C-alpha positions as CSV (number, residue, x, y, z in Angstrom):
1,X,69.6,-93.6,50.4
2,X,66.3,-94.6,48.1
3,X,67.9,-91.9,45.5
4,X,70.8,-94.1,45.8
5,X,69.9,-97.6,45.5
6,X,66.3,-97.5,44.1
7,X,66.5,-97.8,39.9
8,X,64.3,-95.9,37.7
9,X,62.1,-99.0,36.9
10,X,61.1,-99.6,40.7
11,X,63.5,-102.0,41.2
12,X,66.3,-101.9,43.8
13,X,69.9,-102.1,44.0
14,X,70.2,-104.8,47.2
15,X,73.9,-106.0,46.2
16,X,74.5,-102.1,47.1
17,X,72.4,-101.8,49.8
18,X,73.7,-104.9,51.7
19,X,76.9,-103.6,51.4
20,X,76.4,-100.4,52.8
21,X,73.8,-100.6,55.4
22,X,75.0,-98.0,58.1
23,X,72.3,-95.7,57.0
24,X,69.5,-97.8,56.7
25,X,70.1,-99.0,60.0
26,X,69.9,-96.1,61.5
27,X,66.7,-95.1,60.5
28,X,65.6,-98.5,61.5
29,X,66.9,-97.9,64.6
30,X,64.7,-94.3,64.8
31,X,61.7,-96.3,63.9
32,X,62.0,-98.9,66.7
33,X,62.2,-95.6,69.0
34,X,59.5,-93.0,67.8
35,X,56.5,-93.4,65.9
36,X,53.1,-91.4,65.4
37,X,51.9,-93.9,68.6
38,X,54.7,-93.3,70.8
39,X,55.0,-89.5,70.4
40,X,52.0,-88.1,69.2
41,X,53.1,-84.5,69.5
42,X,55.6,-85.1,66.6
43,X,53.0,-86.1,64.0
44,X,50.4,-83.3,64.4
45,X,48.0,-84.1,61.3
46,X,47.3,-86.9,58.9
47,X,49.7,-86.2,56.5
48,X,52.6,-86.3,59.0
49,X,51.0,-89.7,60.4
50,X,50.7,-91.3,57.1
51,X,53.9,-89.9,55.4
52,X,55.8,-91.7,58.7
53,X,54.0,-95.6,57.9
54,X,54.0,-95.4,54.3
55,X,58.3,-94.5,55.0
56,X,58.3,-96.9,58.0
57,X,56.9,-100.1,55.7
58,X,58.8,-99.7,52.7
59,X,61.8,-99.6,54.8
60,X,61.2,-102.4,56.9
61,X,60.9,-104.4,54.0
62,X,64.1,-103.1,52.3
63,X,66.2,-103.7,55.1
64,X,64.4,-107.8,55.9
65,X,65.5,-107.9,52.4
66,X,69.0,-106.1,52.1
67,X,70.4,-107.6,55.5
68,X,69.4,-111.1,54.6
69,X,70.5,-110.7,50.7
70,X,71.0,-113.0,49.1
71,X,70.5,-115.6,51.1
72,X,66.7,-115.0,51.3
73,X,65.9,-113.6,48.1
74,X,63.1,-115.7,47.6
75,X,61.6,-115.8,50.8
76,X,57.9,-115.0,49.2
77,X,58.1,-117.6,46.6
78,X,55.5,-119.4,48.7
79,X,52.6,-118.9,50.9
80,X,54.3,-120.4,53.9
81,X,57.2,-117.5,53.1
82,X,54.5,-115.2,52.8
83,X,52.9,-115.4,55.7
84,X,55.5,-115.5,58.0
85,X,57.2,-112.7,56.3
86,X,53.7,-110.3,56.5
87,X,52.2,-111.5,59.6
88,X,54.7,-113.4,62.1
89,X,57.4,-111.9,61.6
90,X,57.9,-108.7,64.3
91,X,59.6,-105.5,63.6
92,X,59.9,-102.6,66.8
93,X,58.4,-99.6,65.8
94,X,57.6,-97.0,68.6
95,X,58.7,-99.6,71.3
96,X,56.0,-101.9,70.0
97,X,56.5,-104.9,68.1
98,X,54.2,-105.4,65.1
99,X,53.8,-107.3,62.1
100,X,53.6,-105.7,58.7
101,X,50.2,-107.0,58.3
102,X,49.3,-104.9,61.3
103,X,51.3,-101.6,60.7
104,X,49.4,-101.8,56.8
105,X,46.1,-102.6,58.1
106,X,45.8,-100.6,61.4
107,X,47.8,-97.8,60.8
108,X,47.8,-97.2,56.9
109,X,45.0,-98.5,55.0
110,X,42.7,-97.5,58.2
111,X,42.9,-93.7,56.6
112,X,40.5,-95.0,54.4
113,X,42.6,-93.7,51.4
114,X,42.9,-96.5,48.5
115,X,45.7,-94.8,46.7
116,X,48.4,-95.9,49.9
117,X,48.1,-99.5,48.1
118,X,50.6,-98.0,45.1
119,X,52.9,-96.5,47.5
120,X,53.5,-99.0,50.2
121,X,56.2,-102.1,48.5
122,X,56.3,-105.7,49.7
123,X,59.4,-105.8,47.7
124,X,58.3,-108.2,44.5
125,X,58.2,-108.0,40.6
126,X,54.1,-107.4,40.8
127,X,54.3,-104.5,43.7
128,X,53.9,-101.0,42.7
129,X,57.7,-99.4,41.9
130,X,59.3,-98.5,44.6
131,X,59.9,-94.4,44.5
132,X,63.3,-92.8,45.3
133,X,61.8,-90.0,46.8
134,X,60.7,-90.6,50.5
135,X,57.0,-89.3,51.6
136,X,56.9,-86.1,53.5
137,X,53.3,-84.4,55.3
138,X,54.5,-81.6,52.5
139,X,54.4,-84.3,48.8
140,X,52.1,-87.0,50.4
141,X,49.1,-86.2,48.6
142,X,51.4,-85.3,45.2
143,X,53.1,-88.4,45.6
144,X,49.9,-90.4,46.0
145,X,48.4,-89.2,42.8
146,X,51.4,-89.9,41.0
147,X,52.3,-93.5,42.2
148,X,48.9,-94.0,41.8
149,X,49.0,-92.7,38.3
150,X,51.7,-94.5,37.3
151,X,50.6,-97.7,38.6
152,X,47.3,-97.6,36.8
153,X,49.2,-96.7,33.2
154,X,51.2,-99.5,33.0
155,X,49.6,-102.6,31.6
156,X,51.1,-105.1,33.9
157,X,48.6,-103.6,36.4
158,X,45.5,-102.5,33.7
159,X,45.4,-104.3,30.6
160,X,42.0,-103.7,28.6
161,X,41.0,-106.1,25.6
162,X,41.1,-104.9,22.3
163,X,37.0,-105.3,22.3
164,X,36.6,-103.5,25.6
165,X,35.2,-106.4,27.1
166,X,37.7,-107.7,29.4
167,X,40.4,-106.3,31.9
168,X,43.0,-107.6,33.1
169,X,43.6,-106.4,36.5
170,X,46.7,-106.5,39.4
171,X,45.7,-108.7,42.1
172,X,45.5,-105.8,44.4
173,X,42.2,-105.0,43.1
174,X,41.2,-108.4,44.2
175,X,42.8,-108.5,47.8
176,X,41.6,-105.2,48.6
177,X,38.1,-104.8,46.6
178,X,36.3,-103.1,49.6
179,X,39.0,-100.7,50.8
180,X,37.8,-99.0,46.5
181,X,34.4,-99.7,47.5
182,X,33.9,-103.0,46.1
183,X,33.6,-103.8,42.6
184,X,32.0,-100.6,41.2
185,X,33.8,-98.6,43.6
186,X,37.1,-100.1,41.7
187,X,35.4,-99.4,38.5
188,X,35.4,-95.4,39.2
189,X,38.4,-95.6,40.5
190,X,40.0,-97.0,37.4
191,X,38.1,-94.7,35.7
192,X,39.1,-91.4,37.4
193,X,42.8,-92.4,36.5
194,X,42.1,-93.7,33.1
195,X,39.6,-90.8,31.6
196,X,39.5,-92.6,28.1
197,X,38.8,-96.2,28.8
198,X,36.2,-95.1,31.5
199,X,33.0,-96.4,29.6
200,X,34.7,-99.6,28.5
201,X,35.7,-100.0,32.2
202,X,32.6,-99.3,34.0
203,X,31.4,-102.9,32.1
204,X,34.1,-104.4,31.3
205,X,34.9,-108.2,33.0
206,X,37.3,-108.5,35.2
207,X,39.8,-110.8,35.4
208,X,43.5,-110.9,37.4
209,X,47.0,-111.1,36.7
210,X,49.0,-113.8,38.4
211,X,50.6,-111.9,40.8
212,X,54.6,-112.1,40.7
213,X,56.4,-112.7,44.3
214,X,59.9,-112.7,42.8
215,X,62.3,-110.1,44.3
216,X,62.3,-106.9,42.9
217,X,65.7,-107.1,42.4
218,X,67.8,-104.8,39.8
219,X,70.7,-108.1,39.7
220,X,67.6,-109.9,38.2
């Protein structure tokens, strides 16, 4: 499903997915029945658990937008819509009703790996690009590295001024600064993935891009 409907630029063919929801419906029904919390014996490793939760988050977001497409394609345009979708709306996972924020905070961010922020996708233009490859225990480390590297290489997410005095960053680094170890941790993280800019990034003044909440729709 991901290979078929996710484009090379991370955007999604929601119209096509809306017309062919059967496979995604089946997967979401499986998520509703089984999770690492409800059936821990099926997910014996950290990698198995985290791969499940990343896939689950992305699938639930995709399913919600594809099911309601195109009527609610702009549901994240305002603060109220964002709050309703991420905090109030409930999704059944492993027999338990949970919000997307709850899944993100308690099951994904809790692992303590900030690279997860570049693998979970909230269906918006400023989000990381959605990968056309699902996560597995075997490919988890490779994909976390690859998606992090891709995100940080894009000028829309990290842009250093010509004089090196200012760096514009995705709002992800502001919202989740604690996950990176605060401002100093963000600087070290950026320097690791952009070593050529590490010296400038260590002292550049931070600014943040405005987050674009428009749907990451291939039809845009």
